[in-house]
C-alpha positions in Angstrom: -1.4 4.1 15.1 0.5 1.5 13.0 3.7 0.2 14.7 5.8 1.2 11.7 4.7 4.8 12.1 5.7 4.6 15.8 9.3 3.7 15.1 10.1 5.8 12.0 11.0 9.4 11.7 12.6 11.6 9.1 13.9 14.9 8.0 15.5 16.2 4.8 18.8 14.5 5.5 18.1 11.2 7.1 15.5 8.6 8.0 15.5 5.9 10.7 13.2 2.9 10.6 12.9 -0.7 11.6 12.6 -3.0 8.6 10.5 -5.6 10.6 8.8 -3.5 13.3 6.3 -6.2 14.3 9.2 -8.1 15.9 9.3 -5.3 18.5 6.1 -6.7 20.0 8.4 -9.3 21.6 9.6 -6.5 24.0 6.3 -7.0 25.8 7.7 -10.2 27.2 10.3 -8.2 29.3 7.9 -7.0 32.0 6.6 -10.6 32.3 10.2 -11.8 32.9 10.6 -9.2 35.6 7.4 -10.4 37.4 8.6 -14.0 37.0 12.0 -13.1 38.5 10.4 -11.3 41.4 8.3 -14.3 42.4 11.3 -16.6 42.0 13.3 -14.3 44.4 10.5 -14.4 46.9 10.3 -18.2 46.6 14.1 -18.5 47.2 13.9 -16.2 50.3 11.0 -18.3 51.8 13.0 -21.5 51.1 16.0 -20.2 53.0 13.7 -19.1 55.9 12.3 -22.7 56.1 15.8 -24.1 56.0 16.8 -22.2 59.1 17.8 -18.8 60.6 18.7 -16.4 57.8 21.9 -15.2 59.3 23.0 -18.7 60.1 22.3 -19.9 56.5 24.3 -17.0 55.2 27.2 -18.1 57.3 26.9 -21.6 56.0 27.2 -20.3 52.4 30.0 -17.7 52.6 30.7 -17.9 48.9 27.1 -17.3 47.9 26.7 -13.8 46.3 23.8 -11.6 47.4 23.7 -9.8 44.0 24.7 -12.3 41.3 21.1 -13.6 40.8 19.9 -10.0 40.1 23.0 -9.2 38.0 22.6 -12.3 35.8 18.9 -11.7 35.4 19.4 -8.1 34.2 22.2 -9.2 31.9 19.8 -11.7 30.4 17.1 -9.1 30.0 19.6 -6.6 28.4 20.8 -9.3 26.0 17.2 -10.2 25.0 16.4 -6.5 24.3 19.4 -6.2 22.0 18.5 -9.5 20.4 14.9 -8.3 19.7 16.0 -4.9 18.4 18.5 -6.6 16.1 15.8 -9.0 14.9 13.7 -5.9 13.9 16.7 -4.7 11.9 17.2 -0.9 12.6 18.1 0.9 9.4 19.3 4.4 8.4 18.6 6.0 5.1 20.0 9.4 3.8 19.3 12.1 1.3 15.6 12.3 0.8 14.9 13.5 -2.7 11.9 15.0 -4.4 11.9 13.9 -8.0 9.6 15.5 -10.6 8.7 13.0 -13.4 6.0 12.6 -16.0 4.0 9.5 -16.6 0.6 7.8 -17.0 -1.4 6.1 -14.3 -2.3 2.5 -15.3 -4.5 0.0 -13.6 -4.4 -3.7 -14.7 -7.6 -5.5 -13.9 -7.3 -9.3 -14.0 -10.3 -11.6 -14.3 -9.9 -14.6 -11.9 -13.3 -16.1 -12.4 -13.5 -20.0 -12.7 -13.8 -19.8 -16.5 -10.3 -18.4 -16.6 -9.0 -21.9 -15.6 -10.1 -23.2 -19.0 -7.2 -24.6 -21.0 -8.2 -23.7 -24.5 -5.0 -21.7 -24.6 -2.0 -23.3 -23.0 -1.3 -23.7 -20.1 -4.6 -22.0 -19.2 -6.3 -18.7 -19.7 -5.4 -17.5 -16.3 -1.7 -18.4 -16.5 -1.4 -16.8 -19.9 -3.1 -13.7 -18.6 -0.8 -13.5 -15.6 2.3 -13.8 -17.8 0.9 -11.1 -20.1 0.3 -8.8 -17.0 3.9 -9.3 -15.9 5.3 -8.6 -19.4 3.1 -5.5 -19.6 4.5 -4.2 -16.3 8.0 -4.7 -17.7 7.0 -2.8 -20.8 5.5 0.1 -18.9 8.4 0.6 -16.4 8.5 4.2 -15.4 4.7 4.5 -15.2 2.7 4.2 -12.0 0.8 0.9 -12.1 -1.9 -0.6 -9.9 -3.5 -4.0 -9.8 -7.2 -5.1 -9.4 -8.6 -8.6 -9.2 -12.2 -9.2 -10.2 -14.7 -12.0 -10.6 -18.2 -11.6 -9.1 -16.9 -8.4 -7.6 -13.7 -6.3 -7.9 -11.0 -5.7 -5.2 -8.0 -3.5 -5.2 -4.8 -5.5 -4.6 -2.0 -2.9 -5.2 -2.6 0.9 -5.4 -0.7 2.9 -8.0 2.9 2.4 -7.4 6.3 2.0 -9.0 7.1 -1.0 -6.8 7.0 -3.5 -9.7 8.3 -6.4 -7.6 5.2 -6.1 -5.3 3.0 -6.0 -8.3 4.5 -9.2 -9.7 4.1 -11.0 -6.4 0.3 -10.2 -6.3 -0.1 -11.2 -9.9 1.7 -14.6 -9.4 -0.6 -15.4 -6.5 -3.9 -14.5 -8.3 -6.4 -17.4 -8.3 -10.2 -17.9 -8.3 -9.9 -19.2 -4.7 -9.1 -15.6 -3.6 -12.6 -14.4 -4.6 -15.6 -14.8 -2.3 -18.1 -14.6 -5.2 -17.7 -15.9 -8.7 -18.9 -14.4 -12.0 -17.3 -11.9 -14.3 -18.3 -8.4 -13.3 -16.4 -6.1 -15.7 -18.5 -3.1 -14.6 -17.2 -3.7 -11.0 -13.6 -3.7 -12.3 -14.1 -0.4 -14.1 -15.8 1.2 -11.0 -13.0 0.0 -8.7 -10.3 1.5 -11.0 -12.2 4.8 -11.4 -12.5 5.0 -7.7 -8.8 4.6 -7.0 -7.3 6.9 -9.6 -6.4 10.3 -8.1 -9.3 12.8 -8.2 -7.2 15.5 -9.9 -6.2 13.1 -12.7 -8.7 13.7 -15.5 -6.6 12.9 -18.7 -3.7 10.6 -17.8 -5.3 7.3 -16.7 -5.6 4.0 -18.4 -7.4 0.7 -17.5 -6.3 -2.6 -19.0 -8.8 -5.3 -18.5 -7.6 -8.9 -19.1 -10.6 -11.3 -19.3 -12.5 -13.9 -21.3 -15.4 -11.5 -21.4 -18.0 -13.9 -20.2 -19.8 -11.2 -18.3 -22.9 -12.3 -16.3 -23.9 -8.8 -15.2 -25.4 -5.9 -17.1 -24.0 -2.4 -17.0 -20.5 -2.9 -18.3 -21.0 -0.7 -21.3 -22.7 2.1 -19.4 -20.0 2.0 -16.8 -17.3 2.2 -19.4 -19.0 5.2 -21.0 -19.3 6.9 -17.7 -15.7 6.2 -16.8 -14.5 7.6 -20.2 -16.3 10.9 -19.3 -14.1 11.0 -16.2 -11.0 10.7 -18.5 -10.4 7.0 -18.2 -9.1 5.2 -21.3 -10.1 1.5 -21.4 -8.3 -1.3 -23.2 -9.5 -4.9 -23.2 -7.4 -8.1 -23.6 -9.2 -11.3 -24.6 -8.0 -14.5 -23.0 -9.4 -17.6 -24.7 -10.7 -18.9 -28.0 -14.1 -18.7 -29.7 -14.2 -22.5 -29.7 -13.7 -22.4 -25.9 -12.9 -25.2 -23.5 -14.0 -26.9 -20.3 -13.3 -25.7 -16.8 -11.1 -28.1 -14.8 -12.5 -29.2 -11.4 -10.2 -31.0 -8.9 -12.7 -30.9 -6.0 -13.2 -34.7 -6.1 -9.5 -35.4 -5.9 -9.2 -36.2 -9.6 -9.5 -34.3 -12.8 -13.1 -33.5 -13.7 -14.9 -30.6 -15.3 -17.5 -28.0 -14.0 -20.9 -29.3 -14.9 -24.4 -27.7 -15.3 -27.7 -28.8 -13.8 -27.9 -31.6 -16.4 -24.5 -32.9 -15.3 -23.0 -31.8 -18.7 -19.5 -30.3 -18.8 -19.7 -26.5 -19.0 -18.0 -25.1 -22.1 -16.7 -21.5 -21.7 -16.0 -19.4 -24.8 -14.2 -16.1 -25.3 -16.8 -13.3 -25.6 -15.0 -10.9 -27.9 -18.1 -9.0 -28.7 -18.5 -7.7 -25.1 -14.8 -6.9 -24.8 -14.8 -5.0 -28.1 -17.8 -3.0 -27.0 -16.3 -2.1 -23.6 -13.1 -1.0 -25.3 -15.1 1.1 -27.8 -17.1 2.8 -25.1 -13.8 3.5 -23.3 -12.3 4.8 -26.5 -9.5 2.4 -26.2 -8.9 -0.8 -28.2 -9.4 -4.6 -28.0 -6.5 -7.1 -28.4 -6.6 -10.9 -28.4 -4.1 -12.8 -26.2 -2.7 -14.9 -28.9 0.3 -17.3 -28.7 2.7 -14.4 -29.6 2.0 -11.6 -27.1 4.8 -9.4 -28.2 2.8 -7.6 -31.0 0.0 -7.1 -28.5 2.4 -5.6 -25.9 4.0 -3.4 -28.5 0.7 -2.1 -29.8 -0.7 -1.5 -26.4 2.5 0.3 -25.3 2.4 2.6 -28.4 -1.2 3.5 -27.7 -0.4 4.4 -24.1 2.8 6.3 -24.8 1.1 8.8 -27.2 -1.1 10.0 -24.3 -0.2 13.3 -22.7 1.8 12.5 -19.6 1.1 14.2 -16.2 3.9 15.6 -14.0 4.0 14.5 -10.4 6.4 14.6 -7.6 7.9 11.4 -6.2 9.8 11.4 -2.9 12.5 8.8 -2.6 15.2 7.8 -0.1 18.5 6.3 -0.9 18.9 2.7 0.0 18.7 1.9 3.7 21.7 0.4 5.5 21.1 -2.3 8.1 22.7 -2.2 11.6 21.2 -5.4 13.0 24.7 -7.0 13.3 25.8 -4.6 15.9 22.8 -5.3 18.1 23.1 -9.1 17.6 26.8 -8.9 18.4 26.2 -7.0 21.7 23.4 -9.4 22.5 25.6 -12.4 22.1 28.4 -10.8 24.1 26.1 -10.0 27.0 24.5 -13.5 26.9 28.0 -15.1 26.9 29.0 -13.0 29.9 25.8 -14.0 31.7 26.4 -17.6 31.0 30.0 -17.6 32.3 29.1 -15.6 35.4 28.9 -17.9 38.5 26.6 -17.4 41.4 29.5 -17.3 43.9 31.3 -14.2 45.2 34.2 -12.7 43.3 37.3 -13.5 45.3 38.5 -9.9 45.0 35.2 -8.5 46.3 34.3 -11.2 48.7 35.0 -9.1 51.8 33.5 -5.9 50.5 29.9 -4.7 50.6 29.5 -2.6 47.4 26.2 -1.2 48.5 27.1 -0.1 52.0 27.2 3.7 52.5 30.6 4.8 53.8 30.5 7.0 56.8 
């Protein structure tokens, strides 16, 4: 069971959770401290026995407390527990709500093959595509959006969500180095999207493929046609120019270009034909990622918004309030008390045995 599930519970009125539950693993150190303290106590007792008779040694140290070592240790442990719990940041949220809303499910599939590093459109195909994806998310706010990366294969990065901040984080970090195999498998991107749409959704799902279209695998058109039968509408966005450009290569520590077996620089060109055909099979439309992306965003948004929207329930909690400061405050107070506490007897309790049973 995931740690977050272990430390969260909810009902209709409130929810408790730890914002950073993985910090609670530090609590596993507490038993180790207990074992360490036990052996230290044993070592201290043996040292006193080597020094001389136990009763005599006790008389020679009248101010030495029998209980301060244990008291200071348990204060230290308690302070550390409060410190760790505060570090994990306990939070309370209230008023869980079930909201009914209508929308379209949209997956954005971004090509991160090496050819997307070409700079025939500034600053590069990939950077322009990432900026377009971010702008598209902003345009489609209110819809559930997911994110897929593809090259030689396709991988789900973010499932359908309305957490647009998380989507933007994954988009910004997209790079060919994340992919174990290179190529441009558009059919894998379509298959991945079709797999992750809800099974009950047959008419309200859209896939937006952003690519240079240089597919090195067969089957993209057949896969697009099959997905359309499952209700998936496919739009394609072309990144690049028909003149093309070279693929930068910095592996040698300086700027060079990808080269073929004849040591000639590889020129990559936008394959609009493939992208148009995929969009046609998916009954969507093809758009070119030109310098001015606003018309493309507007046209794409208009095509998506005319689709019939599905109704779905969304459960939401109000914002969580953090209470880490109380735990950190208690931890600091306890640790200060432990630091200031001496190992000698309290002068008011020096002649009293607090653990002796009164007869």
